[in-house]
C-alpha positions in Angstrom: 36.1 20.2 7.1 33.4 20.8 10.2 30.0 20.5 10.6 29.4 24.3 11.5 31.5 25.7 8.1 29.1 23.1 5.8 26.2 24.5 7.2 26.7 27.5 6.6 27.4 27.0 3.2 24.5 24.9 2.6 22.5 28.2 4.1 24.0 29.9 1.2 23.6 27.9 -1.5 20.2 25.6 -1.1 16.8 26.4 -0.7 15.5 27.1 2.9 12.3 24.6 1.3 14.8 22.0 2.1 14.8 21.1 5.7 17.1 19.1 7.3 16.7 17.6 10.8 20.4 17.3 11.9 23.2 19.8 11.2 25.5 16.2 11.3 27.4 16.1 7.6 27.8 12.5 6.5 31.4 11.2 5.6 30.9 7.4 5.9 28.3 5.1 7.0 28.5 1.2 7.5 25.4 -0.5 8.7 23.8 1.3 11.2 26.4 3.6 12.3 27.5 7.1 10.6 30.4 8.7 11.2 30.6 13.0 10.3 32.9 14.6 8.5 35.1 15.5 11.9 35.1 11.8 12.7 32.2 11.2 15.2 30.3 8.6 15.6 26.4 7.8 15.2 24.1 5.3 15.7 21.5 5.5 12.8 17.8 5.1 14.3 17.1 6.8 10.9 18.1 4.8 8.1 17.6 7.5 5.6 13.8 7.1 6.8 12.9 3.6 6.3 15.7 3.4 3.1 18.6 1.1 4.5 16.6 -1.8 6.0 19.5 -3.5 4.9 21.8 -1.5 6.3 24.2 1.1 5.1 26.4 -0.4 2.2 25.4 -4.1 2.3 28.3 -6.1 1.1 26.0 -7.8 -1.1 24.1 -4.8 -2.6 26.9 -2.8 -3.0 28.4 -6.3 -4.9 25.6 -6.3 -7.4 25.7 -2.7 -7.7 29.1 -2.9 -8.8 28.3 -5.8 -11.0 25.8 -3.5 -13.0 28.5 -0.6 -13.3 30.8 -2.7 -15.1 27.9 -3.6 -17.9 25.9 -0.2 -18.4 24.3 2.4 -16.0 21.6 3.5 -18.1 19.8 3.2 -21.7 16.1 4.2 -20.6 14.1 0.7 -20.3 11.6 2.3 -22.9 14.3 2.6 -25.4 16.8 -0.6 -24.7 15.0 -2.9 -21.9 17.1 -5.0 -19.6 16.8 -8.6 -18.3 17.0 -8.5 -14.5 14.4 -5.6 -14.4 11.5 -7.8 -15.7 13.1 -10.3 -13.1 12.8 -8.2 -10.3 9.0 -7.7 -11.5 8.6 -11.1 -11.9 9.8 -11.5 -7.8 7.8 -8.5 -6.8 4.4 -10.1 -8.9 4.9 -13.0 -6.9 5.9 -12.1 -3.4 3.1 -9.0 -3.4 0.3 -10.2 -1.2 -2.7 -11.6 -3.5 -3.8 -14.5 -5.2 -4.1 -13.6 -8.8 -1.7 -12.8 -11.7 -0.1 -9.1 -11.3 1.9 -6.6 -13.1 4.5 -4.6 -12.0 6.0 -1.2 -13.1 9.2 0.8 -11.9 9.8 4.6 -11.2 12.2 6.6 -9.2 10.7 7.8 -5.9 7.7 7.2 -3.8 5.4 10.0 -4.8 6.1 8.9 -8.2 4.6 5.4 -7.8 1.6 7.1 -5.6 0.8 9.3 -8.9 1.3 6.6 -11.1 -0.9 4.5 -8.7 -3.5 7.1 -9.0 -3.2 7.3 -13.1 -3.9 3.5 -13.0 -6.8 3.7 -11.0 -8.2 6.5 -12.8 -7.6 4.6 -16.1 -8.8 1.4 -15.2 -12.1 2.3 -13.2 -13.0 5.2 -15.5 -13.4 7.5 -12.4 -11.4 10.3 -11.2 -12.2 11.2 -7.0 -9.8 9.5 -5.0 -10.2 9.2 -0.7 -7.2 9.4 1.7 -7.0 9.8 5.3 -5.8 12.2 8.0 -2.2 12.3 8.6 -1.5 10.4 5.8 1.7 11.5 3.8 2.1 10.3 0.3 4.3 12.6 -1.4 5.4 16.5 -2.0 4.0 16.1 -5.8 1.4 18.1 -6.5 -1.3 14.8 -6.3 1.2 13.9 -3.6 0.6 16.8 -1.7 -3.2 16.6 -1.9 -3.7 12.6 -0.9 -1.0 13.7 1.9 -3.2 14.5 5.2 -0.8 17.5 6.6 -1.0 21.0 6.1 2.6 22.3 7.7 4.7 22.1 6.4 3.5 19.8 2.8 1.0 22.2 1.6 1.5 25.5 3.0 1.9 28.1 0.1 1.6 26.2 -2.9 -2.0 27.1 -3.7 -4.6 25.2 -4.4 -4.5 21.1 -4.3 -5.6 18.5 -7.1 -9.3 18.4 -7.0 -11.4 15.1 -6.4 -9.2 14.2 -3.3 -11.0 13.8 -0.1 -9.9 12.6 3.3 -11.7 10.8 6.1 -10.5 10.9 9.5 -8.2 8.2 10.2 -8.9 5.9 13.2 -6.8 6.5 16.2 -8.7 5.5 19.5 -6.1 7.4 21.5 -7.1 10.7 20.1 -10.9 9.5 20.7 -11.5 8.8 17.0 -12.9 5.0 17.1 -13.3 2.9 13.6 -17.1 3.7 13.6 -16.5 7.0 13.5 -14.3 7.2 10.5 -16.6 4.9 8.9 -19.7 7.2 9.5 -17.2 10.0 8.2 -17.0 8.0 5.2 -20.7 7.0 5.1 -21.6 10.8 5.0 -18.9 12.0 2.5 -20.6 9.0 0.2 -24.4 11.1 0.9 -23.2 14.8 0.9 -19.6 15.0 -1.0 -18.9 12.6 -3.8 -20.9 9.4 -5.0 -19.3 6.0 -4.5 -19.6 5.6 -7.9 -17.2 8.6 -9.2 -14.5 7.2 -6.7 -11.9 5.7 -8.5 -9.8 4.4 -5.2 -9.4 4.2 -1.8 -5.1 5.0 -0.8 -4.1 4.0 2.6 -0.9 3.5 4.6 -1.2 0.2 6.8 0.9 1.9 9.2 0.8 5.9 8.6 4.3 7.1 8.5 5.0 11.0 8.8 1.3 10.9 10.3 2.6 9.2 13.9 3.1 5.4 13.2 -0.7 4.7 13.9 -1.6 1.4 12.6 -5.1 0.8 10.7 -6.9 -1.5 13.2 -7.7 -4.4 11.2 -11.0 -4.5 11.5 -11.1 -1.0 9.8 -8.8 -2.1 7.0 -11.3 -5.4 6.4 -14.4 -2.9 6.3 -12.4 -0.8 3.9 -12.0 -3.6 1.1 -15.7 -4.6 1.3 -16.9 -1.3 1.3 -14.6 -1.0 -2.1 -16.1 -4.2 -3.5 -19.4 -2.8 -2.9 -18.9 -0.2 -4.8 -16.0 -0.6 -7.4 -13.3 1.0 -6.0 -10.0 -0.1 -5.8 -7.9 -0.4 -2.9 -4.1 1.3 -3.3 -1.6 0.0 -0.2 0.9 3.1 0.1 3.6 0.4 1.5 6.4 3.3 0.6 7.8 3.0 4.4 6.2 -0.2 5.7 7.7 -2.2 3.1 10.6 -5.1 3.1 10.4 -6.4 6.1 9.9 -3.1 7.9 6.8 -4.6 10.1 8.0 -8.1 10.9 6.6 -9.2 7.3 7.8 -8.2 3.8 4.8 -6.1 3.1 2.8 -4.7 6.2 -0.4 -5.8 4.0 0.2 -9.5 4.7 -1.2 -8.7 8.6 -4.8 -7.8 7.9 -5.9 -10.9 5.6 -7.4 -8.8 3.0 -5.3 -7.7 0.0 -4.9 -4.4 -2.3 -5.5 -3.9 -6.0 -2.4 -1.4 -6.0 0.6 -1.5 -4.2 3.1 1.1 -3.9 6.6 0.5 -3.0 9.9 2.4 -2.7 12.3 3.1 0.0 13.9 -0.4 1.5 13.8 -2.1 -2.0 16.3 0.2 -3.0 18.8 -0.4 0.1 20.0 3.0 -0.3 19.5 3.4 -4.1 16.8 5.1 -6.0 14.0 3.0 -7.4 10.0 2.1 -6.8 7.8 0.7 -8.2 4.0 0.1 -9.0 2.7 -3.9 -8.7 -1.0 -4.9 -9.0 -3.7 -6.9 -10.5 -2.5 -7.3 -13.9 -5.9 -6.0 -15.3 -5.7 -3.0 -13.8 -2.0 -2.2 -14.3 -2.8 -2.8 -18.1 -5.6 0.1 -18.6 -3.2 3.0 -19.6 -2.4 2.5 -23.1 1.4 1.6 -24.2 3.5 5.2 -23.2 1.4 6.2 -20.4 3.4 5.0 -17.8 6.9 5.0 -17.7 10.1 7.3 -17.8 13.5 8.5 -18.3 15.4 7.0 -15.0 12.3 4.9 -14.4 13.7 1.4 -12.9 17.5 2.7 -13.7 19.7 -0.7 -14.1 21.2 0.7 -10.9 18.6 0.5 -8.6 17.1 -2.5 -10.4 20.3 -4.5 -9.4 19.7 -3.5 -5.6 16.5 -4.0 -5.4 17.3 -8.1 -6.7 19.9 -8.1 -3.9 18.2 -6.4 -1.5 15.1 -9.1 -1.8 17.8 -11.7 -1.6 19.4 -10.6 1.7 15.8 -10.0 3.3 15.2 -13.7 2.7 18.5 -15.1 3.2 19.5 -12.8 6.8 15.7 -13.4 8.0 14.6 -10.2 8.1 11.2 -10.4 9.3 12.0 -12.3 12.1 14.6 -10.1 12.9 12.4 -7.1 12.7 10.3 -9.0 14.9 12.6 -10.0 17.4 14.4 -6.1 17.5 11.0 -4.1 17.6 9.8 -6.9 21.1 13.4 -5.7 22.3 12.6 -1.9 22.0 8.7 -2.2 23.1 10.2 -4.0 26.2 12.8 -1.3 27.1 10.3 1.7 26.9 7.4 -0.4 28.7 10.1 -0.3 31.5 10.5 3.0 31.4 6.8 4.3 31.9 7.1 4.6 35.9 10.3 6.8 35.3 8.8 9.0 32.4 5.2 9.8 32.9 5.6 12.0 30.0 5.4 8.7 27.8 1.7 8.6 26.3 1.9 5.4 24.0 4.4 3.0 22.5 3.3 0.8 19.2 4.4 -0.4 16.2 4.7 -4.0 14.2 7.4 -5.1 13.9 10.5 -2.9 13.9 8.1 0.5 13.0 7.8 1.6 16.4 7.4 4.7 17.9 6.8 6.4 21.3 4.4 9.6 22.1 4.6 11.9 25.1 2.1 13.9 25.7 2.2 16.5 29.2 2.1 14.1 32.0 -1.5 13.4 33.2 -3.1 14.9 30.0 -3.7 14.3 26.4 -2.0 17.1 25.8 0.7 16.5 22.8 4.1 17.3 24.1 6.1 18.4 20.9 8.7 20.2 23.4 9.7 17.7 25.3 9.7 14.8 22.0 12.2 17.7 20.4 14.5 18.1 23.5 14.5 13.8 23.6 15.8 13.7 19.8 18.3 16.7 20.2 19.7 14.9 23.8 20.2 11.9 21.8 21.9 13.2 19.0 24.4 14.8 21.1 25.1 11.5 22.8 25.4 9.8 19.5 22.0 8.8 18.6 20.6 9.6 15.6 16.3 10.1 16.0 13.4 11.2 14.0 9.9 12.7 15.3 6.5 12.5 13.4 3.1 12.9 13.9 0.3 15.6 13.0 1.4 17.2 16.8 5.4 17.0 16.5 4.9 14.9 19.4 6.1 10.9 18.2 9.9 9.6 17.8 9.7 7.0 15.6 12.5 3.8 15.2 14.0 3.2 12.0 16.9 1.9 12.6 18.7 -1.0 10.1 17.4 -4.6 10.6 20.8 -5.8 10.0 22.0 -3.8 12.9 24.7 -5.6 15.0 23.2 -7.0 19.1 26.0 -4.7 20.0 25.3 -1.3 19.0 21.4 -2.0 19.0 22.5 -2.6 23.0 24.2 0.6 22.7 21.7 2.7 21.4 19.0 1.5 24.2 20.8 2.5 26.7 21.3 6.3 25.1 17.8 6.0 24.7 16.8 5.5 28.3 19.8 7.3 30.0 18.3 10.5 27.2 14.5 9.6 28.5 15.6 9.5 32.0 17.6 13.1 31.8 14.5 14.6 30.0 12.1 13.7 32.4 13.8 14.2 35.4 14.5 18.0 33.9 11.0 18.8 33.0 
């Protein structure tokens, strides 16, 4: 089979609403490498969008899944429950930040985790409003879309969004939006748009994913916690993309010195198998009545088995420390290229959740064309990269944390060559 042949079939068979970044059709994968149907090898710096933090087909994850397959694949936990669901919940209750009793539910996707966190927050507070941030991404379901702070392509053509959702500008000093500016907007919102006594929750990504890999300033997160406590508002940390060692901590909120009331997670928890979760304060998690939460596939035993194995791998292989090491090496490489690549406007990101932002040289004008050229040229050389950001001018780096040093060095070499070539041709 050829990639081009499958691409033609895909175009004829699948809705155009399901976009794709590449026309590389995977045949097999191992750790940080993918081989397509034509036998060409690629280094994967996308990791399924931060899903295979532990690498494609990690032996321990695969062994756990195979063992589960030999027992059972599905009973629906709400009908016939199983012990490993309970065990994974117990582990997350211990690992998620917060020195208080916690409880957990399992669902299937990150968007579903966000939906359920909002349901739980509303049930616990008897309030309906939710405040999110510009540039945020929280999923493609209707509540997820409403919370998401980016119109194209996520909201275009889908009609009215869910009510009682408000957005505060995300503080990005690089773009002239200070923490004080954002807090001033929030204060005005409380005076002009929504009574704080009607707000159930703030929801925030500690590091924005699709929005451009911008970190929440530490002081801003602490202030948000303070405002939430003052008004009886819950704080939801969306750790779907930041979780499971990606930022150099198991959860990104560990960098802030404050804790969330509810934490959503997915992606890296399953190591390539679908599973998501909400973990939070026990009294809040118990607010919905029996039957108010759950789903047919929620906490499927295959995903649960993978999740338990992923937690083992992160601990045994020291992946928090590995993330910090890899991220530092990548950022040092990018810093060394600043003079040769004047389009580089910023290099950032905690752990191995890193990004480089490109502007027109000497300006603050986003340079999406250059960004996409870098992505396409790198792909031609065998390196898979992802773009992001409201202006499409950011490349995000999400390679597996288990990537071998030799493969990582090869990827850095491709990246350097690509950036130098694209800059010289601009």
